[in-house]
C-alpha positions as CSV (number, residue, x, y, z in Angstrom):
1,X,46.3,1.6,46.7
2,X,44.4,1.9,49.9
3,X,44.7,5.8,49.8
4,X,43.2,5.9,46.4
5,X,40.2,3.8,47.5
6,X,39.7,6.1,50.5
7,X,39.6,9.2,48.3
8,X,37.0,7.7,46.1
9,X,34.8,6.9,49.0
10,X,34.7,10.5,50.3
11,X,32.2,13.0,49.0
12,X,33.5,15.7,46.7
13,X,34.5,18.9,48.3
14,X,31.9,21.6,48.4
15,X,29.2,19.2,47.0
16,X,25.8,18.0,48.4
17,X,25.4,14.5,49.7
18,X,23.9,12.1,47.1
19,X,20.1,11.2,47.5
20,X,19.5,7.8,48.8
21,X,18.2,5.3,46.3
22,X,14.3,4.9,46.4
23,X,13.0,2.1,48.5
24,X,10.9,-0.8,47.1
25,X,7.5,0.8,48.2
26,X,8.3,4.2,46.8
27,X,9.3,2.7,43.5
28,X,6.1,0.6,43.3
29,X,3.9,3.7,44.0
30,X,5.7,5.8,41.5
31,X,5.5,3.1,38.8
32,X,1.8,2.6,39.7
33,X,1.0,6.2,39.1
34,X,2.9,6.4,35.9
35,X,1.6,3.2,34.5
36,X,-1.9,3.7,35.9
37,X,-2.1,7.2,34.5
38,X,-0.8,5.9,31.1
39,X,-3.4,3.1,31.1
40,X,-6.2,5.4,32.1
41,X,-5.2,7.8,29.3
42,X,-5.1,4.9,26.9
43,X,-8.5,3.7,28.2
44,X,-10.0,7.1,27.8
45,X,-8.6,7.3,24.2
46,X,-9.8,3.8,23.5
47,X,-13.3,4.6,24.9
48,X,-13.4,7.8,22.9
49,X,-12.5,6.0,19.7
50,X,-15.0,3.2,20.5
51,X,-17.8,5.8,21.2
52,X,-16.9,7.7,18.1
53,X,-16.9,4.7,15.8
54,X,-20.2,3.4,17.4
55,X,-21.8,6.8,16.9
56,X,-20.8,6.9,13.3
57,X,-22.4,3.4,12.8
58,X,-25.6,4.1,14.7
59,X,-28.8,4.2,12.6
60,X,-30.3,7.5,11.9
61,X,-33.1,8.9,14.1
62,X,-35.7,7.9,11.5
63,X,-34.3,4.4,11.2
64,X,-34.4,3.9,15.0
65,X,-37.9,5.4,15.0
66,X,-39.2,2.8,12.5
67,X,-37.3,-0.1,13.9
68,X,-39.4,-2.8,15.7
69,X,-38.3,-6.0,17.4
70,X,-41.4,-8.0,16.6
71,X,-44.3,-7.7,14.2
72,X,-47.5,-6.2,15.4
73,X,-50.8,-7.4,13.8
74,X,-54.0,-5.5,14.5
75,X,-57.1,-7.5,13.5
76,X,-60.2,-5.5,12.6
77,X,-63.8,-6.6,12.1
78,X,-65.8,-6.0,8.9
79,X,-66.9,-2.5,10.2
80,X,-63.3,-1.6,11.1
81,X,-63.5,-2.0,14.9
82,X,-60.4,-3.6,16.5
83,X,-60.9,-7.2,17.4
84,X,-57.5,-8.1,18.8
85,X,-53.9,-6.8,18.7
86,X,-51.4,-9.6,18.4
87,X,-47.7,-9.3,19.1
88,X,-46.4,-6.0,20.6
89,X,-48.5,-2.9,20.2
90,X,-46.6,0.2,19.4
91,X,-49.4,2.7,19.0
92,X,-48.9,6.0,17.1
93,X,-45.6,7.8,17.2
94,X,-45.7,10.8,19.4
95,X,-43.2,13.6,18.8
96,X,-41.3,15.3,21.6
97,X,-43.4,18.5,21.4
98,X,-46.7,16.4,21.4
99,X,-45.8,14.5,24.6
100,X,-47.5,16.2,27.5
101,X,-44.9,17.8,29.8
102,X,-46.4,16.0,32.8
103,X,-45.5,12.7,31.1
104,X,-41.9,13.8,30.6
105,X,-41.7,15.0,34.2
106,X,-43.1,11.8,35.6
107,X,-40.7,9.6,33.6
108,X,-37.6,11.7,34.4
109,X,-38.5,11.8,38.1
110,X,-38.7,8.1,38.5
111,X,-36.1,6.9,36.0
112,X,-33.4,9.6,35.5
113,X,-33.7,12.8,37.4
114,X,-30.3,14.0,36.1
115,X,-31.0,13.2,32.5
116,X,-30.2,16.6,31.1
117,X,-26.9,16.9,33.0
118,X,-25.1,13.6,32.4
119,X,-23.4,12.4,29.2
120,X,-25.3,9.1,29.0
121,X,-23.9,7.5,32.1
122,X,-24.7,8.9,35.5
123,X,-21.7,8.6,37.9
124,X,-23.7,9.8,40.9
125,X,-26.4,7.2,40.2
126,X,-23.8,4.5,39.8
127,X,-22.0,5.5,43.0
128,X,-25.3,5.4,44.9
129,X,-26.2,2.0,43.4
130,X,-22.9,0.6,44.6
131,X,-23.2,2.2,48.0
132,X,-26.6,0.6,48.6
133,X,-25.1,-2.6,47.3
134,X,-22.4,-2.3,50.0
135,X,-24.8,-1.5,52.8
136,X,-27.6,-4.0,52.0
137,X,-25.6,-6.8,50.3
138,X,-27.6,-6.6,47.1
139,X,-28.5,-4.2,44.3
140,X,-31.8,-2.5,45.2
141,X,-31.4,0.6,43.0
142,X,-30.6,0.6,39.3
143,X,-27.9,2.8,38.0
144,X,-29.1,2.8,34.4
145,X,-29.9,6.1,32.8
146,X,-32.7,6.6,30.3
147,X,-30.1,6.6,27.6
148,X,-28.8,3.3,28.7
149,X,-32.3,1.9,28.8
150,X,-32.9,3.1,25.3
151,X,-29.6,1.4,24.2
152,X,-30.7,-1.8,25.8
153,X,-34.2,-1.6,24.4
154,X,-33.1,-0.9,20.8
155,X,-29.8,-2.7,20.4
156,X,-29.3,-5.3,23.2
157,X,-31.1,-7.7,25.5
158,X,-31.7,-7.9,29.2
159,X,-28.9,-10.4,30.1
160,X,-27.1,-9.3,33.2
161,X,-23.5,-9.8,32.1
162,X,-20.5,-7.5,32.4
163,X,-20.0,-7.6,28.6
164,X,-23.5,-6.5,28.0
165,X,-23.2,-3.7,30.5
166,X,-20.0,-2.4,28.9
167,X,-21.6,-2.5,25.4
168,X,-24.6,-0.7,26.9
169,X,-22.4,2.0,28.3
170,X,-20.6,2.6,25.0
171,X,-23.9,2.7,23.1
172,X,-25.3,5.2,25.6
173,X,-22.4,7.5,25.2
174,X,-22.6,7.1,21.4
175,X,-26.3,8.0,21.5
176,X,-25.6,11.1,23.5
177,X,-22.9,12.0,21.0
178,X,-25.1,11.6,18.0
179,X,-28.6,12.7,19.2
180,X,-29.9,15.6,21.3
181,X,-31.4,15.0,24.7
182,X,-34.9,15.7,23.4
183,X,-34.5,13.2,20.6
184,X,-33.3,10.5,23.0
185,X,-36.2,11.2,25.4
186,X,-38.6,11.0,22.4
187,X,-37.2,7.7,21.3
188,X,-37.3,6.3,24.8
189,X,-40.9,7.3,25.5
190,X,-42.0,5.7,22.2
191,X,-40.0,2.5,22.5
192,X,-40.0,1.5,26.2
193,X,-42.2,-1.4,27.3
194,X,-45.0,-0.6,29.7
195,X,-46.6,-4.1,30.0
196,X,-49.7,-5.7,28.6
197,X,-48.0,-5.9,25.2
198,X,-47.8,-2.0,25.0
199,X,-44.7,-0.4,23.7
200,X,-44.5,3.4,23.9
201,X,-46.6,5.9,25.7
202,X,-49.3,6.1,23.1
203,X,-49.9,2.4,23.1
204,X,-49.9,2.3,26.9
205,X,-52.3,5.3,27.1
206,X,-54.7,3.7,24.7
207,X,-54.6,0.3,26.3
208,X,-54.9,1.3,29.9
209,X,-56.9,4.5,29.6
210,X,-58.6,4.4,26.2
211,X,-57.2,7.6,24.7
212,X,-54.1,8.8,22.9
213,X,-50.9,9.9,24.7
214,X,-51.5,13.5,23.9
215,X,-54.4,13.5,26.4
216,X,-52.4,12.0,29.4
217,X,-53.3,13.6,32.7
218,X,-51.1,13.8,35.9
219,X,-52.4,10.7,37.6
220,X,-52.2,8.7,34.4
221,X,-48.7,9.9,33.8
222,X,-47.7,8.8,37.3
223,X,-49.1,5.3,36.7
224,X,-47.6,4.9,33.2
225,X,-44.1,6.1,34.4
226,X,-44.3,3.6,37.3
227,X,-44.7,0.7,35.0
228,X,-41.2,0.7,33.5
229,X,-39.6,-0.8,36.6
230,X,-41.6,-4.1,36.4
231,X,-44.1,-4.1,33.5
232,X,-45.3,-7.6,34.1
233,X,-46.1,-6.8,37.8
234,X,-47.4,-3.3,37.7
235,X,-49.4,-3.2,34.4
236,X,-53.1,-2.5,35.1
237,X,-53.9,-5.6,33.1
238,X,-51.9,-7.7,35.5
239,X,-52.6,-5.9,38.8
240,X,-54.5,-2.7,38.9
241,X,-53.9,-2.2,42.7
242,X,-50.2,-2.6,42.2
243,X,-50.2,-0.1,39.3
244,X,-52.0,2.5,41.5
245,X,-49.6,1.8,44.4
246,X,-46.5,2.3,42.2
247,X,-48.1,5.4,40.7
248,X,-48.3,6.9,44.2
249,X,-44.6,6.4,44.6
250,X,-43.9,8.2,41.3
251,X,-46.2,11.1,42.4
252,X,-44.1,11.5,45.5
253,X,-40.9,11.6,43.5
254,X,-42.4,14.3,41.3
255,X,-43.0,16.4,44.4
256,X,-39.5,15.7,45.6
257,X,-38.0,16.9,42.3
258,X,-40.2,20.0,42.2
259,X,-42.3,18.9,39.2
260,X,-45.6,19.2,41.0
261,X,-46.5,20.9,44.2
262,X,-47.4,19.0,47.4
263,X,-50.9,20.5,47.3
264,X,-51.4,19.3,43.7
265,X,-50.2,15.9,44.6
266,X,-52.6,15.7,47.6
267,X,-55.5,16.5,45.3
268,X,-54.6,13.7,43.0
269,X,-56.4,10.5,43.9
270,X,-55.0,7.7,41.8
271,X,-57.6,5.2,43.2
272,X,-60.3,7.1,41.3
273,X,-58.8,6.3,37.9
274,X,-60.9,4.1,35.7
275,X,-58.9,1.8,33.5
276,X,-60.1,1.0,30.0
277,X,-61.8,-2.4,29.7
278,X,-60.2,-4.8,27.3
279,X,-62.3,-5.9,24.4
280,X,-63.5,-9.5,24.7
281,X,-61.0,-11.8,22.9
282,X,-62.4,-15.2,23.8
283,X,-64.3,-16.7,20.9
284,X,-62.9,-14.2,18.4
285,X,-59.5,-16.0,18.7
286,X,-61.1,-19.1,17.1
287,X,-61.6,-16.9,14.0
288,X,-58.2,-15.3,14.1
289,X,-56.5,-18.7,14.6
290,X,-58.1,-19.7,11.3
291,X,-57.8,-16.5,9.3
292,X,-54.3,-15.2,10.1
293,X,-52.3,-18.2,8.9
294,X,-53.6,-17.3,5.4
295,X,-51.5,-14.1,5.5
296,X,-48.5,-16.2,4.4
297,X,-50.3,-16.9,1.1
298,X,-51.7,-13.4,0.7
299,X,-48.8,-11.1,1.4
300,X,-45.8,-13.4,2.0
301,X,-43.2,-12.5,4.6
302,X,-43.1,-9.0,6.1
303,X,-41.9,-7.6,9.4
304,X,-43.9,-4.4,9.1
305,X,-46.7,-3.7,11.6
306,X,-49.9,-4.5,9.7
307,X,-53.6,-4.1,10.1
308,X,-55.9,-6.9,8.8
309,X,-59.5,-6.2,7.8
310,X,-61.6,-9.3,8.2
311,X,-65.1,-10.5,7.4
312,X,-66.1,-11.1,11.0
313,X,-69.2,-9.4,12.2
314,X,-68.8,-8.5,15.9
315,X,-72.6,-8.6,16.6
316,X,-73.0,-11.9,14.9
317,X,-69.9,-13.4,16.6
318,X,-71.5,-12.5,20.0
319,X,-74.8,-14.1,18.9
320,X,-73.0,-17.2,17.7
321,X,-71.1,-17.6,21.0
322,X,-74.2,-17.1,23.0
323,X,-76.2,-19.6,20.9
324,X,-73.6,-22.3,21.4
325,X,-73.1,-21.7,25.1
326,X,-76.8,-21.6,25.8
327,X,-77.7,-24.7,23.9
328,X,-74.8,-27.1,24.1
329,X,-75.6,-30.1,26.4
330,X,-73.6,-30.4,29.6
331,X,-70.2,-32.0,29.2
332,X,-70.3,-31.5,25.5
333,X,-68.7,-29.1,23.1
334,X,-70.1,-27.0,20.3
335,X,-69.0,-25.2,17.1
336,X,-70.6,-22.9,14.6
337,X,-69.6,-21.5,11.3
338,X,-71.6,-18.9,9.4
339,X,-70.9,-17.4,6.0
340,X,-72.4,-15.0,3.6
341,X,-73.5,-16.0,0.1
342,X,-70.0,-15.3,-1.3
343,X,-68.2,-17.3,1.4
344,X,-67.3,-14.4,3.7
345,X,-67.2,-15.9,7.2
346,X,-69.4,-13.8,9.4
347,X,-69.0,-15.8,12.6
348,X,-66.9,-18.7,13.7
349,X,-67.0,-20.4,17.1
350,X,-64.6,-23.4,17.7
351,X,-65.7,-24.3,21.2
352,X,-67.5,-23.2,24.3
353,X,-64.5,-21.3,25.7
354,X,-61.2,-20.4,24.1
355,X,-59.4,-19.9,27.3
356,X,-60.3,-23.4,28.6
357,X,-59.5,-25.1,25.2
358,X,-58.3,-23.4,22.1
359,X,-58.8,-26.5,19.9
360,X,-60.8,-25.2,16.9
361,X,-63.6,-27.7,16.4
362,X,-65.1,-25.7,13.6
363,X,-61.9,-26.0,11.5
364,X,-59.9,-28.9,12.7
365,X,-62.2,-31.5,14.2
366,X,-63.3,-34.3,11.8
367,X,-66.6,-36.0,12.8
368,X,-69.2,-38.2,11.2
369,X,-72.1,-36.0,9.9
370,X,-74.8,-38.6,10.0
371,X,-77.8,-37.8,7.8
372,X,-76.5,-34.3,7.0
373,X,-74.3,-36.3,4.5
374,X,-77.5,-37.2,2.6
375,X,-77.2,-33.8,1.0
376,X,-74.7,-35.4,-1.4
377,X,-76.7,-38.6,-1.9
378,X,-79.7,-36.7,-3.1
379,X,-77.6,-34.2,-5.1
380,X,-76.2,-37.1,-7.0
381,X,-79.6,-38.6,-7.5
382,X,-81.1,-35.3,-8.8
383,X,-78.1,-34.9,-11.1
384,X,-78.7,-38.4,-12.4
385,X,-82.4,-37.5,-13.3
386,X,-84.4,-38.0,-10.1
387,X,-86.9,-35.3,-9.1
388,X,-88.4,-34.5,-5.7
389,X,-91.7,-36.1,-6.9
390,X,-90.1,-39.3,-8.2
391,X,-91.5,-42.5,-6.6
392,X,-89.2,-44.6,-4.4
393,X,-90.0,-47.5,-2.0
394,X,-89.1,-47.6,1.7
395,X,-88.5,-51.3,2.2
396,X,-85.9,-53.6,3.6
397,X,-82.7,-53.6,1.6
398,X,-79.4,-55.4,1.8
399,X,-76.3,-54.1,0.0
400,X,-73.1,-56.1,0.1
401,X,-74.2,-57.7,3.4
402,X,-75.2,-54.4,4.9
403,X,-78.9,-53.8,5.9
404,X,-79.7,-50.3,7.0
405,X,-82.8,-49.7,9.1
406,X,-84.9,-46.6,9.8
407,X,-85.0,-44.9,13.1
408,X,-88.5,-46.0,13.9
409,X,-87.9,-49.6,12.8
410,X,-90.7,-49.4,10.2
411,X,-91.0,-49.2,6.4
412,X,-93.5,-46.9,4.7
413,X,-93.7,-48.6,1.3
414,X,-94.1,-46.3,-1.8
415,X,-93.2,-42.7,-1.1
416,X,-91.6,-39.9,-3.1
417,X,-88.0,-38.6,-2.9
418,X,-89.1,-35.5,-1.1
419,X,-90.7,-37.4,1.7
420,X,-87.8,-39.8,2.0
421,X,-85.4,-36.8,2.4
422,X,-87.8,-34.9,4.7
423,X,-87.9,-37.7,7.2
424,X,-84.4,-38.9,6.6
425,X,-85.4,-42.4,5.5
426,X,-82.2,-44.5,5.6
427,X,-83.4,-47.3,3.3
428,X,-84.2,-45.0,0.4
429,X,-80.8,-43.2,0.8
430,X,-79.1,-46.5,0.6
431,X,-81.0,-47.5,-2.6
432,X,-80.3,-44.2,-4.2
433,X,-76.6,-44.4,-3.4
434,X,-76.4,-47.9,-4.9
435,X,-78.2,-46.8,-8.0
436,X,-76.3,-43.7,-8.8
437,X,-73.0,-45.2,-7.5
438,X,-71.3,-44.6,-4.2
439,X,-68.3,-43.2,-6.2
440,X,-70.7,-40.6,-7.7
441,X,-71.8,-39.5,-4.2
442,X,-68.2,-39.2,-3.1
443,X,-67.4,-37.2,-6.3
444,X,-70.1,-34.7,-5.7
445,X,-69.1,-34.3,-2.1
446,X,-65.6,-33.5,-3.2
447,X,-67.0,-31.2,-5.8
448,X,-68.9,-29.3,-3.2
449,X,-65.8,-28.8,-1.0
450,X,-65.4,-31.8,1.3
451,X,-61.6,-32.1,1.8
452,X,-61.4,-35.2,4.0
453,X,-60.9,-38.7,2.7
454,X,-64.1,-40.5,1.5
455,X,-64.7,-44.2,1.7
456,X,-67.2,-45.6,-0.7
457,X,-68.5,-48.5,1.4
458,X,-72.4,-48.7,1.2
459,X,-72.9,-47.2,4.7
460,X,-71.3,-43.9,3.5
461,X,-74.7,-42.8,2.4
462,X,-75.6,-42.4,6.1
463,X,-72.6,-40.3,6.9
464,X,-69.9,-42.6,8.1
465,X,-67.2,-40.5,6.5
466,X,-65.8,-37.9,8.7
467,X,-66.0,-34.2,7.7
468,X,-65.1,-30.8,9.0
469,X,-67.8,-28.4,10.0
470,X,-66.5,-25.6,7.8
471,X,-66.4,-27.9,4.8
472,X,-70.0,-29.2,5.3
473,X,-71.2,-25.6,5.8
474,X,-69.5,-24.6,2.6
475,X,-71.3,-27.4,0.7
476,X,-74.7,-26.1,1.9
477,X,-73.6,-22.5,1.0
478,X,-73.2,-23.7,-2.6
479,X,-76.9,-24.6,-2.7
480,X,-77.7,-21.1,-1.2
481,X,-75.6,-19.6,-4.0
482,X,-77.7,-21.5,-6.6
483,X,-74.9,-23.9,-7.5
484,X,-72.0,-21.4,-7.7
485,X,-68.8,-22.6,-6.0
486,X,-68.2,-20.9,-2.6
487,X,-64.7,-20.2,-1.2
488,X,-64.8,-19.5,2.5
489,X,-62.5,-16.5,3.3
490,X,-61.9,-14.3,6.3
491,X,-59.5,-11.5,5.1
492,X,-60.6,-8.7,2.8
493,X,-57.6,-6.3,3.1
494,X,-54.1,-6.1,4.6
495,X,-52.3,-2.8,5.0
496,X,-49.3,-1.4,7.0
497,X,-50.0,1.0,9.8
498,X,-48.8,3.7,7.5
499,X,-51.6,3.0,5.1
500,X,-49.8,1.0,2.4
501,X,-52.2,-1.6,1.0
502,X,-50.5,-5.0,0.8
503,X,-53.5,-7.0,-0.2
504,X,-57.0,-6.3,-1.4
505,X,-59.5,-9.1,-2.1
506,X,-61.0,-9.0,-5.5
507,X,-64.4,-10.4,-6.4
508,X,-64.1,-13.8,-8.2
509,X,-66.3,-15.3,-10.8
510,X,-66.9,-18.7,-9.4
511,X,-67.8,-21.7,-11.5
512,X,-71.2,-23.4,-11.5
513,X,-70.9,-26.9,-10.0
514,X,-74.4,-28.3,-10.8
515,X,-77.2,-27.4,-13.1
516,X,-80.0,-25.1,-11.8
517,X,-82.6,-27.9,-11.7
518,X,-80.4,-29.7,-9.2
519,X,-80.1,-26.8,-6.7
520,X,-83.8,-26.1,-7.2
521,X,-84.7,-29.6,-6.4
522,X,-82.5,-30.0,-3.3
523,X,-83.7,-26.6,-2.0
524,X,-87.2,-27.8,-2.3
525,X,-86.4,-30.8,-0.1
526,X,-84.3,-28.9,2.3
527,X,-87.2,-26.6,3.0
528,X,-89.4,-29.6,3.7
529,X,-86.9,-30.9,6.2
530,X,-87.2,-27.7,8.2
531,X,-90.9,-27.1,7.7
532,X,-92.3,-30.5,8.8
533,X,-89.3,-32.9,9.0
534,X,-86.4,-33.5,11.4
535,X,-85.3,-29.8,11.4
536,X,-88.5,-28.2,12.7
537,X,-86.6,-26.6,15.6
538,X,-84.6,-24.5,13.2
539,X,-87.6,-22.5,12.0
540,X,-87.1,-18.7,12.4
541,X,-90.2,-17.2,10.9
542,X,-88.9,-16.9,7.3
543,X,-87.9,-19.4,4.7
544,X,-85.2,-21.8,5.9
545,X,-83.6,-24.7,4.1
546,X,-81.5,-27.2,6.0
547,X,-80.7,-30.7,7.2
548,X,-80.1,-32.4,10.5
549,X,-77.6,-35.1,11.3
550,X,-77.2,-37.5,14.2
551,X,-74.6,-40.3,14.5
552,X,-74.8,-43.7,16.2
553,X,-75.4,-43.5,20.0
554,X,-76.0,-39.8,19.8
555,X,-72.3,-39.0,19.6
556,X,-72.7,-36.1,17.2
557,X,-75.5,-33.7,16.4
558,X,-75.5,-31.4,13.4
559,X,-77.7,-28.8,11.8
560,X,-76.7,-27.0,8.6
561,X,-78.9,-24.6,6.7
562,X,-79.4,-21.3,5.1
563,X,-81.8,-18.3,4.9
564,X,-81.6,-14.9,3.3
565,X,-78.2,-15.5,1.9
566,X,-76.6,-16.6,5.3
567,X,-75.5,-20.2,5.6
568,X,-74.7,-21.6,9.1
569,X,-73.5,-25.0,10.3
570,X,-73.7,-26.2,13.9
571,X,-72.0,-29.2,15.5
572,X,-72.3,-30.5,19.0
573,X,-70.7,-33.5,20.7
574,X,-67.9,-34.6,23.1
575,X,-64.2,-34.4,22.2
576,X,-63.7,-37.9,23.5
577,X,-66.4,-39.2,21.2
578,X,-68.6,-40.5,24.0
579,X,-72.4,-40.5,23.7
580,X,-74.3,-37.4,24.7
581,X,-77.7,-38.4,26.1
582,X,-80.6,-36.9,24.1
583,X,-78.3,-35.2,21.5
584,X,-79.9,-35.2,18.1
585,X,-79.4,-32.8,15.2
586,X,-83.0,-31.7,15.4
587,X,-82.7,-30.7,19.1
588,X,-79.8,-28.6,20.5
589,X,-78.0,-27.9,17.2
590,X,-81.2,-26.9,15.5
591,X,-82.1,-24.6,18.4
592,X,-78.7,-23.0,18.4
593,X,-79.0,-22.5,14.6
594,X,-82.4,-20.7,15.1
595,X,-81.1,-18.6,18.0
596,X,-78.2,-17.4,15.9
597,X,-80.0,-17.0,12.6
598,X,-82.7,-14.8,14.1
599,X,-79.9,-12.3,14.8
600,X,-78.0,-12.9,11.6
601,X,-80.8,-12.3,9.1
602,X,-82.7,-9.6,11.2
603,X,-81.4,-6.8,9.0
604,X,-81.9,-8.6,5.7
605,X,-84.9,-8.7,3.5
606,X,-86.9,-11.9,3.5
607,X,-85.9,-14.0,0.5
608,X,-88.2,-16.6,-1.0
609,X,-86.5,-19.6,-2.6
610,X,-86.9,-20.1,-6.3
611,X,-89.0,-23.2,-5.6
612,X,-92.0,-23.4,-3.3
613,X,-91.8,-26.4,-1.0
614,X,-94.3,-29.1,-1.9
615,X,-94.9,-30.8,1.4
616,X,-95.9,-34.4,1.8
617,X,-99.5,-34.9,2.7
618,X,-98.7,-37.1,5.7
619,X,-95.8,-37.5,8.1
620,X,-93.6,-40.4,9.1
621,X,-92.9,-41.1,12.7
622,X,-89.4,-40.8,14.2
623,X,-86.5,-38.5,13.5
624,X,-82.9,-39.1,12.8
625,X,-81.1,-42.2,11.5
626,X,-79.8,-45.4,13.0
627,X,-77.1,-47.1,11.2
628,X,-77.8,-50.6,12.4
629,X,-79.3,-52.6,15.3
630,X,-78.6,-55.8,17.0
631,X,-75.3,-57.3,18.1
632,X,-72.1,-57.2,15.9
633,X,-72.1,-61.0,15.5
634,X,-75.6,-60.8,13.9
635,X,-74.9,-58.6,10.9
636,X,-72.4,-56.9,8.6
637,X,-71.2,-53.7,10.0
638,X,-68.7,-50.9,9.3
639,X,-65.7,-50.4,11.6
640,X,-64.1,-47.0,12.5
641,X,-62.0,-47.1,9.3
642,X,-65.1,-47.6,7.1
643,X,-64.3,-51.3,6.4
644,X,-67.2,-53.7,5.9
645,X,-67.0,-56.5,8.5
646,X,-68.9,-59.7,7.9
647,X,-70.9,-61.5,10.7
648,X,-68.6,-63.7,12.9
649,X,-69.4,-67.3,13.8
650,X,-68.1,-68.9,16.9
651,X,-64.5,-69.8,16.6
652,X,-64.0,-67.6,13.6
653,X,-61.1,-65.2,13.4
654,X,-61.8,-61.6,12.6
655,X,-62.8,-61.2,9.0
656,X,-60.1,-59.6,6.8
657,X,-60.8,-56.4,4.9
658,X,-62.7,-57.0,1.7
659,X,-61.5,-56.1,-1.7
660,X,-62.4,-52.8,-3.3
661,X,-65.6,-54.2,-4.9
662,X,-66.8,-55.6,-1.6
663,X,-66.7,-52.6,0.7
664,X,-63.1,-51.5,0.5
665,X,-61.8,-48.1,-0.6
666,X,-62.7,-47.4,-4.2
667,X,-61.1,-44.5,-6.1
668,X,-63.4,-41.5,-6.4
669,X,-63.7,-39.8,-9.8
670,X,-61.9,-36.4,-9.9
671,X,-64.1,-33.5,-8.8
672,X,-65.9,-31.8,-11.6
673,X,-64.5,-28.4,-10.5
674,X,-60.9,-29.6,-10.8
675,X,-58.3,-30.2,-8.2
676,X,-56.5,-26.9,-8.9
677,X,-59.7,-25.0,-8.1
678,X,-60.4,-27.0,-4.9
679,X,-56.8,-26.5,-3.7
680,X,-57.0,-22.8,-4.2
681,X,-60.5,-22.6,-2.7
682,X,-59.6,-24.5,0.4
683,X,-56.2,-23.0,0.9
684,X,-54.8,-26.5,1.4
685,X,-51.9,-28.3,-0.3
686,X,-52.9,-31.6,-1.7
687,X,-51.5,-34.4,0.4
688,X,-52.0,-38.2,0.3
689,X,-54.2,-37.9,3.4
690,X,-56.6,-35.6,1.7
691,X,-56.8,-37.5,-1.6
692,X,-59.8,-39.6,-2.5
693,X,-59.3,-43.2,-1.7
């Protein structure tokens, strides 16, 4: 038994000794190579499949070319000049052959010098990036190729996650699979962001240098190429010195890569480059803030880049801005709206400075108009049968406990309607309002375009209801249009950047709101107010019709008027509703009106009104209106909500609001023009807040 075991343990005769079994380390290394190689092969196959599938699903070149992440809106003035560009600006598409070679060389030198030799991912660049990371402890060099940047720009975001980097790599390889190098470079140069809202070399060239990309020079190419690294920091609109400094770095890289000679670089002085000045966008933004929201009604939703042609006159907008800034009292604000005879808004200023405050006082602010409201009182009286020559009596009057007074504290006795209007006599306005009916006055105000709620308490005849400047200006424009309804508008045409017209304004046949004798009569009186009345400061050397307005304690000053087919309204006051010393409608607002209108009508023929003003033979002293005098406990007065408050006796509790027939809110008859027309004309949806009360 033992012999047999001994034989088995001996090696066979003539044979080689058996190999020793592999140790644990050798076995691990062998398995590592086998499994590692297998996994690497599977990874390569998986990557190839992923890239292939991604390449098949990529959009076509034309689809990527037309794709934009955000909508661009170019706003143009009535003469076609560009006012502002909102959203990203993409410029014109520049084909590969049209892009100057110097621009391509500059971009490749600074962003991807091995662009034409790598497959979309640059292993050398990645290795260098990681080596610098190892040496300095942080990434100071990017390893992304132009193809990767294109993938990120078109398909991804800028999040710094591993998943996003992997998707970026797959997309870059797929782009290289599907498109040629020249196509990729063309897409990149037309898509990449250069700062200042400019996407693509053409937009950057136009924005920073004032000419198309086809005219880019060497120093300009160096600056543009340098912006990609940090557009927000290097863009000339952000820091011109930083842009020049970065351009110098790009120029050095171009020399290093043999794209320009050292001598040529030495001759290039980037500091001598003159950057294009940006067009002023200050007060124009008040207009665009009003006009552009109307696009939703005109063309509906679209993500196409569009150009919007407007009614704004650049020259008149500048004159309007200057008129407000030069005449507004210190610490106060001012606003101006000017429109043509058909409602086309020629100029719109919503404040003294858009950058400081973008609140649009011309459109959104609601303020008491003072005596400018008397337009509606006298319109209602004329429609009821009064004439400018009709006799009225300026005498003390009390209506439902309210006793208005004239600004000079005196009463003139028997005068005519024209004189009462010319000198803004409060007592006569109150009597006329009572006779024709306060609801009738409210009704004609609604008919003429007032969109704010109207209270019919007696003091409403003196302008206690709040209005918007654009609405009141529109009402006066109806008089200028001889009674035809006026619809303020700011957009005439909308088209895509490819020329497809999406909207074209058509001329509308507007309804007549009042008979001709009414507009003739009110024009007669409006002329008198400017010729010898409270609006004398608004004279411009040609026929002008208009009306002043001043509220209690000089909180608001107004002047609204028209001449030669242009109607303009001016408001001044403080946003906090505090008094402005010396502010009256016949002072600063009238002067601003005259300053602007001299420019606005300069190129228009002088137009005589259909009625010649018959002026009073004598003049009354004093200008502007005073709603009341004395202390609150001595008289009936109107609170901020328009409620009539009775005199209080010692120990009395505050008087309750009276019923509708004693100074409360009385329903106003429906406007003669119809609610549908008013809603369409104003571009507003009817809401409880805007309904007559």
